[in-house]
C-alpha positions in Angstrom: 0.4 -0.1 -0.2 2.1 3.3 -1.4 1.2 6.3 -0.7 2.1 10.2 -2.5 3.5 13.2 -1.9 1.8 15.3 -3.3 -0.5 17.5 -2.4 -3.3 17.2 -4.8 -3.7 13.0 -3.3 -4.1 14.3 0.2 -6.9 12.8 0.3 -5.5 8.9 -1.2 -2.7 9.9 1.4 -5.2 10.4 4.6 -6.7 7.2 3.4 -3.8 4.8 2.9 -3.1 6.0 6.5 -6.6 5.4 8.1 -6.4 1.8 6.0 -2.9 0.6 7.4 -4.0 1.5 11.0 -7.5 0.4 10.6 -6.2 -3.1 9.2 -2.7 -3.5 10.7 -3.1 -2.2 14.4 -1.7 0.5 16.2 1.6 1.4 14.6 4.6 3.8 14.7 4.7 6.8 12.8 8.0 5.3 11.2 6.4 2.2 10.4 3.8 4.8 8.3 6.4 6.3 6.8 8.2 3.0 5.9 5.2 1.5 4.4 3.9 4.4 2.4 7.6 5.6 1.1 5.8 9.0 2.5 8.4 11.1 4.4 8.4 12.0 8.3 6.9 15.5 8.0 4.2 14.4 5.9 3.1 11.6 7.8 3.1 13.5 11.0 1.1 16.4 9.2 -1.6 13.4 8.2 -1.7 11.7 11.4 -2.5 15.2 12.9 -5.2 15.8 10.5 -6.7 12.5 11.2 -6.5 13.1 15.1 -8.4 16.3 14.5 -11.3 14.4 12.4 -11.5 12.6 15.3 -10.6 8.8 13.4 -7.3 8.8 15.4 -5.3 8.5 18.2 -1.8 9.4 19.1 0.0 8.5 22.2 3.6 7.9 23.5 5.2 4.1 22.7 6.7 2.2 25.1 10.3 3.2 25.8 11.4 -0.2 26.7 14.2 -1.6 24.7 13.8 1.4 22.9 17.2 2.3 21.0 17.6 6.2 20.2 14.4 8.5 19.7 11.2 6.6 20.2 8.5 7.6 17.4 4.5 8.1 18.6 2.6 5.1 18.2 -1.1 6.0 15.9 -3.9 4.3 16.6 -7.7 4.7 15.2 -10.3 6.2 17.3 -11.7 3.8 19.5 -15.0 5.6 19.7 -15.6 5.7 16.0 -18.2 2.8 15.8 -19.8 1.1 13.5 -23.4 -0.6 14.0 -23.7 -4.1 12.4 -26.7 -6.3 11.6 -27.4 -10.1 10.3 -31.1 -11.1 10.0 -31.4 -15.1 9.4 -34.4 -17.3 9.6 -33.9 -18.1 13.6 -32.5 -14.4 14.9 -31.7 -10.8 14.2 -27.9 -9.9 15.7 -27.0 -7.1 15.7 -23.7 -5.3 17.0 -21.6 -2.6 18.2 -18.5 -2.5 16.0 -15.7 -0.2 16.6 -13.1 0.9 13.9 -10.5 -1.0 15.1 -12.2 -4.3 14.2 -13.7 -5.0 17.8 -16.9 -6.1 18.5 -17.8 -4.0 21.6 -21.5 -5.8 21.7 -23.5 -8.2 20.5 -27.0 -9.1 20.9 -28.8 -11.8 19.4 -32.5 -11.7 19.1 -34.1 -15.0 18.5 -37.6 -15.3 16.9 -40.0 -18.0 16.0 -40.0 -18.0 12.1 -38.4 -16.4 9.3 -38.8 -12.3 9.8 -40.6 -10.7 6.9 -38.0 -7.2 6.1 -40.3 -4.8 7.5 -40.1 -7.3 11.3 -36.4 -7.6 10.7 -36.1 -3.6 10.2 -38.4 -3.0 13.5 -36.7 -5.6 16.0 -33.0 -4.0 14.4 -33.9 -0.7 15.4 -35.5 -2.1 19.0 -31.5 -3.7 19.1 -29.7 -0.7 18.3 -32.1 1.5 20.4 -31.2 -1.1 23.5 -27.8 -0.9 22.3 -27.3 3.0 22.2 -28.2 2.8 26.4 -25.1 0.8 27.0 -22.7 2.6 25.3 -20.2 5.2 25.6 -22.0 8.6 24.8 -19.4 9.9 23.1 -19.4 6.8 20.8 -19.6 8.3 16.9 -21.9 6.5 14.7 -20.8 5.8 11.0 -23.3 4.1 9.8 -25.1 0.4 9.5 -23.5 -2.7 7.8 -26.2 -5.3 7.2 -25.3 -9.0 6.0 -27.8 -10.9 4.1 -27.7 -14.1 3.7 -29.1 -14.4 -0.1 -28.6 -11.7 -3.5 -27.8 -7.8 -2.5 -27.7 -5.1 -5.3 -24.3 -3.7 -4.5 -25.6 -0.6 -5.3 -28.5 0.4 -3.6 -28.3 -2.5 -1.1 -31.7 -4.1 -2.2 -32.4 -7.5 -1.6 -33.0 -9.2 -4.6 -33.4 -12.8 -3.5 -33.1 -13.9 0.2 -34.8 -17.7 -0.1 -34.8 -19.0 3.0 -36.2 -15.6 4.4 -38.7 -15.3 1.6 -37.5 -12.0 0.8 -37.7 -10.7 -3.1 -37.0 -7.2 -4.1 -37.2 -5.9 -0.5 -35.4 -2.4 -0.1 -33.6 -3.2 3.0 -31.0 -0.2 3.1 -33.8 2.1 1.9 -35.7 1.0 4.5 -33.4 0.9 7.7 -31.7 4.4 6.8 -35.4 5.8 7.0 -36.0 4.2 10.2 -32.7 4.9 12.0 -31.7 8.3 10.0 -27.8 6.8 9.8 -26.4 5.3 6.6 -27.2 2.0 5.4 -25.1 -0.6 3.4 -26.2 -3.9 2.8 -24.1 -7.2 1.1 -24.2 -10.7 0.8 -23.3 -12.1 4.2 -20.7 -14.3 3.0 -19.0 -12.4 1.0 -18.6 -10.1 4.0 -16.9 -12.8 5.8 -14.4 -13.3 3.5 -13.7 -9.1 3.7 -13.3 -9.6 7.4 -11.2 -12.9 7.5 -9.1 -11.2 4.3 -8.3 -8.4 7.0 -8.3 -9.7 10.7 -8.8 -13.5 10.5 -7.2 -16.2 9.2 -6.7 -15.0 5.7 -4.4 -11.5 6.9 -2.1 -11.0 4.4 -2.8 -13.1 1.3 -4.1 -12.2 -1.7 -6.3 -15.1 -2.8 -8.6 -16.7 -0.7 -12.0 -18.5 -1.2 -14.6 -17.9 2.3 -17.7 -20.4 2.9 -20.9 -19.8 5.3 -23.1 -22.4 6.3 -25.6 -21.1 8.4 -29.5 -21.4 8.8 -30.5 -20.1 5.2 -28.0 -22.4 3.4 -24.7 -22.0 2.2 -22.8 -19.1 0.9 -19.4 -17.6 -0.2 -17.0 -15.0 -0.8 -14.0 -14.7 -3.2 -10.5 -12.7 -3.0 -8.9 -12.9 -6.2 -5.5 -11.2 -6.7 -6.2 -8.9 -3.7 -9.5 -8.1 -4.6 -12.7 -8.9 -3.6 -15.0 -10.2 -6.0 -18.8 -9.4 -6.6 -19.6 -9.7 -10.1 -21.7 -7.3 -12.6 -24.6 -7.1 -9.9 -22.6 -8.3 -6.5 -23.8 -11.5 -6.5 -20.8 -13.8 -7.4 -19.9 -16.3 -4.7 -22.7 -18.6 -4.8 -20.8 -21.9 -4.1 -24.1 -23.3 -2.7 -25.7 -24.0 -5.7 -22.6 -25.7 -7.4 -23.8 -29.4 -8.5 -22.2 -32.1 -6.1 -24.7 -35.5 -6.7 -27.2 -37.0 -9.1 -29.9 -37.1 -6.2 -33.2 -35.6 -6.4 -32.5 -33.3 -3.8 -33.4 -29.4 -4.5 -31.5 -26.2 -2.9 -33.6 -23.4 -2.3 -33.2 -22.0 -5.7 -34.9 -25.6 -6.4 -31.6 -26.7 -8.2 -30.8 -30.2 -8.0 -28.1 -32.5 -6.5 -26.0 -28.9 -5.5 -23.4 -28.6 -2.0 -26.8 -26.5 -0.5 -28.9 -29.6 -1.5 -26.7 -31.9 0.3 -24.9 -30.1 3.0 -27.0 -28.8 5.5 -27.3 -27.8 9.2 -30.8 -29.0 9.2 -29.5 -32.6 8.7 -26.8 -32.4 11.5 -29.4 -31.2 14.0 -31.8 -33.8 13.5 -29.2 -36.5 13.4 -28.3 -35.1 16.8 -31.8 -34.6 18.5 -31.2 -31.1 18.4 -34.2 -28.5 17.7 -31.4 -25.7 17.6 -27.7 -24.8 18.0 -25.5 -22.2 17.1 -21.7 -23.0 15.7 -20.2 -23.4 18.7 -22.6 -26.1 20.6 -23.1 -28.0 17.3 -19.4 -28.7 17.2 -19.5 -30.1 20.4 -22.3 -32.1 20.3 -20.9 -33.8 16.9 -17.6 -34.3 18.5 -19.3 -35.9 21.5 -21.6 -38.3 19.7 -21.0 -41.9 18.8 -23.9 -42.2 17.1 -23.1 -44.3 13.5 -25.9 -41.9 12.3 -24.3 -38.9 13.1 -21.1 -40.3 11.9 -22.6 -41.8 8.7 -24.5 -37.7 8.3 -21.1 -36.0 9.1 -19.2 -38.2 6.4 -21.5 -37.9 3.5 -21.5 -34.2 4.3 -17.5 -33.7 4.1 -17.2 -36.0 0.8 -19.9 -33.3 -0.7 -18.7 -30.3 0.3 -14.7 -32.1 -0.6 -16.3 -32.3 -4.4 -17.4 -28.4 -4.2 -14.0 -27.4 -2.2 -12.4 -29.0 -5.3 -13.7 -27.6 -8.6 -13.3 -24.1 -6.4 -9.3 -24.9 -6.5 -9.4 -25.7 -9.8 -11.0 -23.0 -11.2 -9.6 -20.0 -8.8 -6.4 -21.4 -7.6 -6.8 -19.9 -4.2 -4.3 -19.8 -1.2 -6.5 -20.4 1.4 -10.0 -21.7 1.7 -11.8 -20.8 5.1 -15.1 -22.2 6.4 -17.6 -20.9 8.4 -20.6 -21.5 10.4 -21.2 -25.4 10.5 -19.2 -25.7 8.1 -16.1 -25.0 10.5 -17.9 -27.5 13.0 -17.6 -30.3 10.0 -13.9 -29.8 9.5 -13.0 -29.8 13.1 -14.8 -33.4 13.6 -12.6 -34.5 10.6 -10.3 -32.3 8.5 -8.6 -35.5 6.8 -11.6 -37.0 5.3 -12.5 -33.4 4.2 -8.9 -32.9 2.4 -8.8 -36.3 1.2 -12.1 -35.6 -0.5 -10.6 -32.2 -2.0 -7.3 -33.9 -3.2 -9.2 -36.7 -4.8 -10.9 -34.5 -7.1 -8.6 -31.1 -7.3 -5.7 -31.2 -9.9 -2.7 -31.9 -7.9 -0.5 -28.8 -8.5 -3.6 -26.6 -7.4 -4.2 -28.8 -4.4 -0.5 -28.4 -3.2 -0.9 -24.4 -3.6 -3.5 -24.4 -1.1 -4.5 -25.0 2.8 -8.4 -25.4 4.6 -9.1 -23.2 7.9 -11.8 -22.7 9.6 -12.6 -19.1 9.9 -10.8 -17.5 13.4 -13.7 -14.8 14.0 -16.0 -17.0 15.4 -19.0 -15.8 16.0 -18.1 -12.2 15.6 -17.4 -12.7 11.9 -20.2 -11.5 10.1 -20.6 -8.2 12.9 -17.0 -7.4 11.8 -17.4 -8.0 8.0 -21.2 -5.9 8.1 -19.3 -3.0 9.8 -16.7 -2.6 7.1 -19.6 -2.0 4.8 -20.1 1.5 6.6 -16.6 1.8 7.6 -15.6 1.7 3.6 -17.1 5.4 3.3 -15.0 7.2 5.8 -11.5 5.0 5.0 -12.2 6.1 1.4 -12.3 9.7 2.3 -11.3 10.5 5.7 -11.6 14.2 5.1 -15.3 13.9 4.3 -16.2 12.1 8.0 -18.9 13.0 9.5 -20.7 11.0 12.3 -23.0 11.6 15.5 -22.8 10.9 18.9 -25.3 8.1 20.7 -25.8 11.3 22.5 -26.6 13.5 20.0 -28.3 11.7 17.7 -32.1 12.8 17.2 -32.4 10.6 14.2 -31.5 7.8 15.7 -34.3 5.3 17.5 -35.2 6.1 20.9 
């Protein structure tokens, strides 16, 4: 990530500095000088502007084991936060995420049935109101990011199709903006998971990775290719759940037979375990503890189907890393050797030799962090245009 010394690209340079401390954590001015190629006086001026804007803070360095004059440490301002929302068929989860990637608070509001878009907005508004009472009154809200289990049109946050939720052409971002007064951005949940793992999790520092998420609404994916998030012309790329993996008549949410989403389901795992519901951690513990032959047979079948889908992705995209989240991560933990064997059996040897398969590092915070990145992006791209309101002073936010 390179900066530029010309005054006419000050905005670019501010963005460069803020992105570095946002994604890499607190850094010394000397580190920022080295990473950007900018001179020390330019770095000092840029940092001072970010501090004045309320986006960054400076603190004295740790003098321990320092040789020579220590350089001040630059970090993002912890009071700059975003609201993150993840609507699902069994719950609406809302969180507050700091500009440093820290999830300060997360509330999971369970629902008895898949909510309508209007119901999801109403629940989110009430949860945001509860969260506002718990946070520092100086917290500054950048906006709201929404991780949706479905197809979301990138330019306006319109949910074109979220089949398990039963949503078709729902103007979710617009509805939330009207209800809260904050700018709202929405995208596919798995695509946001890929972004979060790339910047803050297992894929940190990598340029080519695939993320697959297994949730209550099925299986989706996100792609990072050559360091660039791949969304497709309308933002619909990464629908790995609809990849054909068998010749069975089982159908997925789109009515397509024999797909990954049709054969590999959280529902079937819960059924053989005798559980009505479970989060990813509870499901993983139950699978590891079970000695049932039926459970083991179901897990083996799902791992084999998952291996076929992953092998196809390896052959086409040649990634460095495949990250599995949700119940797919639970399957991996139960028998990683079987999954890798299934991938190896169907993948080109040269491509398979370059890839690792890992569980998501961010766990239950993954989609909160990914959704928040949507809201943070407008600030990261143009720090000088930063505008936000504090929780204490926001009249537009729900009370």
